[in-house]
C-alpha positions in Angstrom: 23.1 -1.2 -0.3 25.6 -3.9 -0.6 28.2 -5.6 -2.7 27.9 -8.5 -5.1 29.7 -11.7 -4.3 32.7 -12.3 -6.6 31.6 -14.0 -9.8 27.9 -12.9 -9.5 26.7 -10.5 -12.1 24.2 -7.7 -11.8 21.6 -9.6 -13.9 21.9 -12.7 -11.6 21.5 -10.5 -8.5 18.5 -8.7 -10.0 16.8 -12.1 -10.8 17.4 -13.2 -7.2 16.0 -10.0 -5.8 13.0 -10.3 -8.1 12.3 -13.8 -6.7 12.7 -12.7 -3.1 10.3 -9.8 -3.7 7.7 -12.1 -5.2 8.0 -14.4 -2.2 7.7 -11.5 0.2 4.6 -10.2 -1.6 3.0 -13.7 -1.5 3.8 -14.2 2.2 2.7 -10.8 3.4 -0.8 -9.5 2.4 -0.1 -6.1 3.8 2.9 -5.6 1.6 2.8 -2.4 -0.3 3.0 -3.1 -4.1 4.9 0.1 -4.7 7.9 -1.1 -2.7 10.6 -2.8 -4.6 14.3 -3.4 -4.9 16.8 -3.3 -7.7 20.4 -3.8 -8.5 22.1 -0.7 -9.7 25.9 -0.5 -10.2 27.6 2.3 -8.3 29.5 3.8 -11.3 30.7 7.3 -11.4 31.0 9.8 -8.6 28.8 11.4 -6.1 26.7 14.3 -7.1 28.1 16.2 -4.2 31.6 15.9 -5.5 31.4 19.1 -7.5 30.0 21.0 -4.5 32.6 19.7 -2.2 35.4 20.3 -4.7 34.3 24.0 -4.9 34.5 24.2 -1.1 38.0 22.6 -1.1 39.2 25.0 -3.8 37.8 28.0 -1.9 39.4 26.8 1.3 42.8 26.2 -0.4 42.7 29.6 -2.1 41.9 31.3 1.2 44.7 29.4 3.0 47.1 30.4 0.2 46.2 34.1 0.5 46.5 33.9 4.2 49.9 32.3 4.0 51.1 35.0 1.6 49.9 37.7 4.1 51.6 35.9 7.0 54.9 35.5 5.1 54.9 39.2 4.1 54.2 40.2 7.6 56.9 37.9 9.0 59.4 39.3 6.5 58.5 42.8 7.6 59.0 41.9 11.2 62.4 40.3 10.5 63.5 43.4 8.7 62.3 45.6 11.5 64.1 43.4 14.0 67.3 43.6 12.0 67.0 47.4 11.8 66.4 47.7 15.5 69.4 45.5 16.3 71.8 47.5 14.1 73.2 49.2 17.2 73.7 45.8 18.9 75.5 44.3 15.9 77.7 47.4 15.6 78.6 47.1 19.3 79.5 43.4 18.9 81.6 44.2 15.8 83.4 47.0 17.8 84.1 44.5 20.7 85.8 42.1 18.3 83.1 39.7 17.1 83.8 38.6 13.5 81.2 39.0 10.8 80.9 35.2 10.6 79.9 35.0 14.2 77.3 37.7 13.7 75.9 35.9 10.7 75.8 32.5 12.6 73.9 34.1 15.5 71.3 35.8 13.2 70.9 32.5 11.2 70.6 30.5 14.4 67.9 32.8 15.7 66.0 32.7 12.4 66.2 28.9 12.1 64.9 28.5 15.7 62.0 30.8 14.9 61.3 28.8 11.7 61.5 25.5 13.6 59.1 26.6 16.3 56.8 28.2 13.8 56.8 25.1 11.6 56.1 22.9 14.6 53.2 25.1 15.7 51.9 25.2 12.1 52.1 21.4 11.8 50.2 20.8 15.1 47.6 23.4 14.2 47.1 22.0 10.7 46.7 18.5 12.2 44.0 19.7 14.6 42.2 21.8 12.0 42.2 19.0 9.4 40.5 16.7 11.9 38.0 19.5 12.5 37.3 19.9 8.8 36.9 16.1 8.4 34.4 16.1 11.2 32.2 18.6 9.3 31.7 15.9 6.7 31.4 13.0 9.1 28.1 11.2 9.6 26.9 9.1 12.5 25.4 5.6 12.3 22.0 7.0 11.4 23.3 9.1 8.5 23.1 12.5 10.3 25.9 14.9 10.0 28.1 14.9 13.1 29.7 18.1 14.3 32.7 17.8 16.5 
């Protein structure tokens, strides 16, 4: 497998390979006549592309469903936390804290939770994307390399 030099066409390369194969046959009496070489342009896409695309779609769909489940669960947890803190918020209001102060505190806590969760998600996605790429990596001999 290789590339053609700039300015060299496929027919010129095929003629050169044909000449080289004839020289090889003439110089080596043990050369198998069934062996040969040809120039074939690499046009189109890999035959595995459809299979890999199906896997990517399945993975993306699974990740999307999992994300929806996690978001619904987190929303439920935040509602439960807010309900459990109703007494605390009532006490703060009774002690003189303004509604703006309470809203700022709740928003700050939620933003910190989102920031830490987003950072953890980014780091986890970086690690898992490298892991997924390693599933399709091959070594120098063409064998699949895992991890």
